[in-house]
C-alpha positions as CSV (number, residue, x, y, z in Angstrom):
1,M,-57.0,30.8,-45.9
2,K,-55.9,30.0,-49.3
3,V,-51.9,28.2,-49.5
4,L,-49.6,27.8,-52.7
5,N,-46.9,25.3,-52.3
6,I,-44.1,25.2,-53.8
7,I,-42.3,22.3,-54.5
8,N,-39.7,20.7,-57.0
9,G,-42.4,17.9,-58.0
10,L,-44.8,15.2,-56.1
11,G,-42.8,11.6,-56.6
12,Q,-41.6,9.3,-54.1
13,G,-39.7,11.1,-51.9
14,G,-39.4,12.0,-48.0
15,V,-40.4,16.0,-48.7
16,E,-43.1,15.3,-50.7
17,K,-44.3,13.1,-48.7
18,V,-44.1,15.9,-46.0
19,L,-46.5,18.2,-48.1
20,I,-48.9,15.7,-48.7
21,E,-49.1,14.3,-45.2
22,T,-49.9,18.1,-44.3
23,I,-52.3,18.8,-46.6
24,R,-54.4,15.5,-45.6
25,H,-54.4,16.8,-41.8
26,T,-55.2,20.5,-43.1
27,H,-57.2,20.7,-46.0
28,D,-60.5,21.0,-44.4
29,K,-59.0,24.4,-42.9
30,I,-56.6,25.2,-45.6
31,D,-57.1,25.7,-49.2
32,H,-54.2,24.7,-51.1
33,S,-52.6,24.6,-54.0
34,I,-49.2,23.0,-55.6
35,L,-47.0,24.5,-58.3
36,I,-44.5,21.8,-59.6
37,K,-41.6,22.0,-62.4
38,I,-41.3,18.0,-62.7
39,P,-44.3,16.3,-64.1
40,D,-43.7,13.8,-61.4
41,N,-47.0,13.5,-59.6
42,I,-47.8,10.2,-57.7
43,Y,-50.6,11.5,-55.5
44,E,-52.8,13.1,-59.0
45,E,-56.0,11.3,-58.2
46,E,-55.9,11.6,-54.3
47,L,-55.1,15.5,-54.4
48,K,-57.9,16.1,-57.4
49,N,-60.4,14.1,-55.0
50,I,-59.7,16.6,-52.1
51,G,-60.0,19.6,-54.3
52,V,-56.2,20.4,-54.5
53,D,-55.4,22.1,-57.7
54,V,-51.8,21.1,-58.9
55,Y,-50.0,23.3,-61.6
56,L,-47.3,22.2,-63.7
57,A,-44.4,25.2,-65.0
58,P,-42.2,24.1,-67.7
59,K,-39.1,22.3,-66.6
60,A,-36.3,24.9,-65.4
61,K,-33.8,23.9,-68.4
62,N,-36.0,25.6,-70.6
63,I,-35.3,28.7,-68.7
64,Y,-36.9,31.6,-70.8
65,K,-40.0,29.5,-71.4
66,H,-40.0,28.8,-67.1
67,I,-39.5,31.9,-66.3
68,K,-42.3,33.3,-68.5
69,F,-44.6,31.0,-67.2
70,M,-43.7,32.0,-63.7
71,E,-43.5,35.6,-64.4
72,N,-47.6,34.9,-66.1
73,F,-48.4,32.5,-63.1
74,F,-47.8,34.9,-60.3
75,K,-49.0,38.1,-62.4
76,N,-52.5,36.3,-62.9
77,N,-52.1,34.5,-59.3
78,A,-50.7,35.7,-56.4
79,H,-53.4,37.8,-55.1
80,K,-55.7,34.6,-54.8
81,F,-53.2,32.9,-52.2
82,D,-52.7,34.6,-48.9
83,V,-49.3,32.6,-48.2
84,M,-46.9,30.9,-50.5
85,H,-44.9,27.8,-48.6
86,Y,-41.5,27.1,-50.5
87,Y,-39.9,23.3,-49.6
88,G,-36.5,23.0,-50.5
89,G,-33.4,22.0,-49.9
90,S,-31.8,25.0,-51.0
91,L,-32.3,28.8,-52.2
92,N,-30.7,27.7,-55.5
93,Y,-34.5,27.8,-56.9
94,Y,-35.3,31.4,-55.8
95,L,-37.4,32.5,-58.8
96,P,-40.4,32.1,-56.8
97,I,-39.5,33.5,-53.6
98,A,-38.4,36.7,-55.9
99,L,-42.1,36.2,-57.7
100,A,-43.8,36.2,-54.3
101,R,-41.8,39.4,-52.8
102,Y,-42.1,41.5,-55.8
103,Y,-46.4,40.4,-55.7
104,K,-46.3,41.1,-51.7
105,L,-47.6,37.5,-51.4
106,P,-46.2,36.7,-47.8
107,I,-43.5,33.7,-47.9
108,V,-42.6,30.7,-45.9
109,I,-39.6,28.7,-46.9
110,H,-39.1,25.3,-45.7
111,S,-35.4,23.6,-45.3
112,H,-35.4,20.3,-45.9
113,N,-31.8,19.8,-46.3
114,S,-28.1,20.3,-45.0
115,K,-26.1,21.2,-48.0
116,T,-25.5,20.1,-51.3
117,S,-23.1,18.0,-53.2
118,K,-22.0,20.2,-55.8
119,Y,-19.7,23.1,-55.5
120,I,-21.0,25.6,-57.7
121,T,-24.5,25.2,-56.5
122,S,-23.1,25.6,-52.9
123,K,-21.7,28.9,-53.8
124,T,-25.0,30.2,-55.6
125,H,-27.2,29.1,-52.5
126,K,-24.6,31.1,-50.3
127,F,-25.1,34.0,-52.5
128,F,-29.5,33.9,-52.2
129,K,-28.9,32.6,-48.3
130,A,-27.0,36.3,-47.7
131,L,-29.7,38.2,-50.3
132,N,-32.8,36.5,-48.8
133,N,-31.7,37.4,-45.1
134,S,-31.0,41.1,-45.9
135,Y,-34.7,41.1,-46.7
136,N,-35.6,39.6,-43.6
137,D,-39.1,39.1,-44.8
138,T,-39.9,35.7,-44.9
139,F,-41.2,33.3,-42.3
140,N,-38.2,30.2,-42.1
141,L,-38.8,27.0,-41.1
142,A,-36.5,23.9,-41.0
143,C,-37.0,20.3,-40.2
144,S,-33.6,20.1,-38.1
145,K,-31.0,22.4,-36.9
146,E,-28.5,21.3,-39.5
147,A,-31.5,22.1,-42.0
148,G,-31.9,25.9,-40.3
149,S,-28.6,26.6,-40.5
150,W,-27.9,25.9,-44.2
151,M,-30.6,27.4,-45.5
152,F,-31.3,30.7,-43.1
153,G,-28.0,31.2,-40.8
154,S,-27.9,31.0,-36.5
155,N,-30.9,31.9,-35.1
156,N,-33.3,33.3,-37.4
157,Y,-35.7,30.1,-38.1
158,E,-38.4,28.2,-36.3
159,L,-37.6,24.4,-36.0
160,L,-40.4,22.1,-37.1
161,Y,-39.4,18.8,-37.1
162,N,-40.9,16.5,-39.7
163,G,-44.6,14.9,-38.6
164,I,-45.8,11.5,-38.8
165,D,-49.3,9.6,-39.2
166,I,-48.3,7.6,-35.6
167,D,-51.3,5.6,-35.6
168,K,-50.0,4.1,-39.5
169,F,-46.9,2.7,-38.1
170,S,-47.1,2.3,-34.3
171,N,-49.3,-1.1,-34.5
172,V,-46.9,-2.5,-37.4
173,D,-46.6,-6.5,-37.1
174,L,-42.9,-7.8,-36.7
175,K,-42.5,-10.7,-39.1
176,N,-39.9,-13.4,-37.3
177,S,-37.7,-14.6,-40.1
178,E,-34.5,-17.1,-40.1
179,Y,-32.9,-14.1,-41.5
180,M,-31.7,-11.4,-40.3
181,V,-32.7,-8.9,-42.4
182,I,-31.2,-5.4,-43.1
183,G,-33.9,-2.7,-44.2
184,H,-33.5,0.6,-46.2
185,I,-36.0,3.0,-47.5
186,G,-35.3,5.6,-49.8
187,T,-34.9,7.1,-53.4
188,F,-32.0,6.0,-55.0
189,L,-29.6,9.0,-55.4
190,P,-26.1,9.1,-55.3
191,V,-26.5,11.0,-51.6
192,K,-28.1,8.2,-50.1
193,N,-25.1,6.0,-50.5
194,Q,-27.1,2.9,-51.1
195,I,-24.0,1.4,-52.3
196,Y,-22.1,1.2,-48.3
197,L,-25.2,-1.2,-47.9
198,I,-23.8,-3.9,-50.5
199,D,-20.2,-3.3,-49.4
200,L,-21.6,-4.1,-45.7
201,L,-23.5,-7.2,-46.6
202,E,-20.5,-8.6,-47.8
203,K,-18.7,-8.3,-44.6
204,L,-21.5,-9.4,-42.5
205,L,-21.8,-12.5,-44.5
206,K,-18.3,-13.7,-43.7
207,T,-19.6,-13.8,-39.8
208,S,-23.0,-15.4,-41.1
209,N,-25.2,-16.5,-44.0
210,K,-28.5,-15.2,-42.1
211,Y,-28.2,-11.8,-43.2
212,R,-30.0,-10.5,-46.1
213,V,-30.3,-6.5,-47.5
214,L,-34.0,-5.3,-48.4
215,M,-33.9,-1.7,-49.9
216,V,-37.4,-0.2,-50.9
217,G,-37.5,2.6,-53.7
218,E,-36.5,3.5,-57.1
219,G,-34.5,6.5,-58.6
220,P,-31.6,7.5,-61.3
221,T,-28.9,5.5,-59.2
222,R,-31.5,1.9,-58.4
223,D,-29.7,0.3,-61.3
224,K,-26.3,0.9,-60.9
225,V,-26.5,-0.3,-57.7
226,K,-28.1,-3.8,-59.3
227,K,-25.1,-4.0,-61.3
228,Y,-23.1,-3.9,-58.4
229,V,-25.0,-6.4,-56.4
230,Q,-24.4,-8.7,-59.5
231,E,-20.6,-8.1,-59.7
232,K,-20.4,-9.2,-56.5
233,A,-22.3,-12.4,-56.7
234,L,-25.2,-11.3,-54.2
235,E,-28.2,-11.7,-55.6
236,D,-29.1,-14.2,-53.5
237,Y,-28.8,-11.9,-50.9
238,V,-30.1,-8.7,-51.7
239,T,-33.9,-7.8,-52.4
240,F,-35.0,-4.3,-54.4
241,V,-38.8,-3.5,-54.0
242,D,-40.6,-0.9,-56.2
243,F,-41.7,2.2,-54.4
244,Q,-45.0,2.2,-52.5
245,K,-46.8,4.9,-51.2
246,E,-47.6,2.9,-47.8
247,V,-44.5,1.4,-46.7
248,Q,-45.6,0.7,-43.2
249,S,-46.1,-3.2,-43.3
250,L,-42.7,-3.4,-45.0
251,Y,-40.9,-2.0,-41.4
252,G,-42.2,-5.2,-40.0
253,L,-40.0,-7.0,-42.4
254,F,-36.7,-5.2,-41.2
255,N,-34.6,-6.8,-38.1
256,I,-32.8,-3.2,-38.7
257,F,-33.0,-0.2,-40.6
258,I,-29.6,1.6,-41.9
259,M,-29.2,4.9,-43.5
260,P,-25.7,4.9,-44.5
261,S,-26.5,8.7,-46.6
262,F,-23.9,10.9,-47.0
263,Y,-26.0,14.1,-45.3
264,E,-29.7,14.6,-45.0
265,G,-32.3,16.8,-43.5
266,L,-34.3,14.9,-40.7
267,P,-35.2,11.7,-42.7
268,L,-39.2,11.0,-42.5
269,V,-38.4,7.1,-42.8
270,L,-36.1,7.4,-39.3
271,I,-39.2,9.0,-37.4
272,E,-41.5,6.3,-39.4
273,A,-38.9,3.3,-38.0
274,Q,-39.1,4.5,-34.3
275,A,-42.6,4.4,-34.4
276,V,-42.4,0.8,-35.9
277,G,-39.8,0.9,-33.0
278,I,-37.2,-1.3,-35.0
279,P,-33.2,-0.9,-34.3
280,I,-31.6,1.8,-36.4
281,L,-28.4,2.4,-37.8
282,A,-27.6,6.0,-39.2
283,S,-24.3,7.7,-40.9
284,N,-23.1,10.4,-38.2
285,N,-24.2,12.7,-41.3
286,I,-27.6,13.3,-40.2
287,D,-28.9,15.4,-37.6
288,K,-28.3,14.2,-34.4
289,D,-32.5,15.5,-33.6
290,A,-33.8,12.4,-35.7
291,R,-32.9,10.1,-32.7
292,I,-35.7,9.1,-30.4
293,N,-35.4,5.5,-29.7
294,D,-32.4,4.1,-27.5
295,N,-32.6,1.2,-30.2
296,F,-30.7,4.1,-32.3
297,D,-26.9,4.5,-33.3
298,F,-24.7,6.5,-35.5
299,F,-21.6,5.3,-37.2
300,E,-18.7,6.7,-39.1
301,L,-19.3,6.4,-42.8
302,E,-15.3,5.8,-43.1
303,D,-15.1,3.4,-40.2
304,M,-17.3,0.2,-41.5
305,D,-15.7,-1.8,-38.8
306,E,-17.6,0.6,-36.5
307,C,-21.0,-0.7,-38.1
308,L,-20.4,-3.9,-38.0
309,E,-19.5,-4.0,-34.3
310,K,-22.8,-1.9,-33.8
311,I,-25.4,-4.2,-35.6
312,P,-25.1,-7.1,-33.2
313,Y,-25.4,-4.9,-30.3
314,L,-28.7,-3.0,-31.6
315,L,-30.5,-6.4,-33.0
316,E,-29.4,-8.1,-29.3
317,K,-31.9,-4.6,-27.9
318,G,-34.5,-5.5,-30.4
319,C,-37.7,-3.2,-30.6
320,I,-38.2,-0.4,-28.5
321,K,-41.2,2.1,-28.4
322,T,-41.3,5.8,-27.2
323,E,-44.4,7.2,-26.9
324,L,-44.9,9.7,-29.9
325,Y,-48.7,10.9,-30.0
326,G,-48.7,14.6,-28.5
327,S,-44.5,14.7,-29.7
328,P,-43.7,17.4,-31.9
329,F,-42.8,14.0,-34.2
330,D,-46.8,13.6,-34.4
331,I,-48.3,14.8,-38.0
332,N,-51.3,16.7,-35.8
333,V,-49.0,18.3,-33.6
334,M,-47.1,20.1,-37.0
335,A,-50.0,20.3,-38.7
336,N,-51.9,22.6,-36.1
337,R,-48.5,24.6,-36.0
338,I,-48.6,24.6,-39.5
339,I,-51.9,26.4,-39.7
340,E,-51.0,29.3,-36.7
341,I,-47.6,29.6,-39.2
342,Y,-49.9,30.1,-42.5
343,Y,-52.0,32.9,-40.4
344,E,-48.9,34.7,-38.2
345,A,-47.1,35.1,-42.0
346,S,-50.1,36.0,-43.4
347,E,-50.8,38.8,-40.6
348,Q,-47.0,39.6,-39.8
349,L,-45.4,39.6,-43.5
350,G,-48.8,41.0,-45.7
351,D,-49.0,43.9,-43.7
């Protein structure tokens, strides 16, 4: 079984990590290749070592070159694959789906987001959503109910939760510290809303000087957040750590994980944090299916007082773990289902 995976790039995001973990746990049975259009590839050496070919298309901004490359790629290579697996947050990048359909390559579409922040991209997504549904010839997957509804509609998709390698996170040592550390792991993007954590910290410090914020990740808005920290004179209370491929030990430094995103699919970091067992506060914009442990709660972004009230309550609850082995959040369960889906898609859609 040969699978062509389509994804924007291979950077530090959660969707990329889902793809990489899937490949790690299926490459002995599936011959994977990847096509990207952003030249980020932090997994280059690992993928090369396990025999995964990575193809780089010209950036979509150079629309003529990009379309020409994609047309030639599918014309010359579509027959070499059994299935195309499209990882995306919307259907705005519809070109590979249209080309795969033209060359009769079975298509798996995998939704990893629940909305877009821009009016125009929201409208174009709705157009391609209606167009794609009119064909009724793709195998549709979603990491959460909200991601499924956004990408496909009501009942025309299979729910497949993001899985993690539980062994990496279930035995993380929790560090004792004199401080109360609010942790956050994620790419610095407007949608992640990390500035909220700085405003939250400012209020918390009025109640106790033991609060600290530790943010892990890189991205376009990191400098903006750093500047905001400086403007608030909070440099001694906020620590920035660069992105790391293996983050499990960092969870042990957190007393609580807070995610103030404007929207998400089903964030992998929340599953990882729950495997470790630390308390979590997430904005109400995040799919409620993300909640597994009893020390996980939601809050309204517009009501910071609610967040402030829930932090001491969750800190008091402390670490709680739920058995995740064999659950839908176990990467082995997810990987086995992915393999089954590839064969089902190849047989059903390839007829």
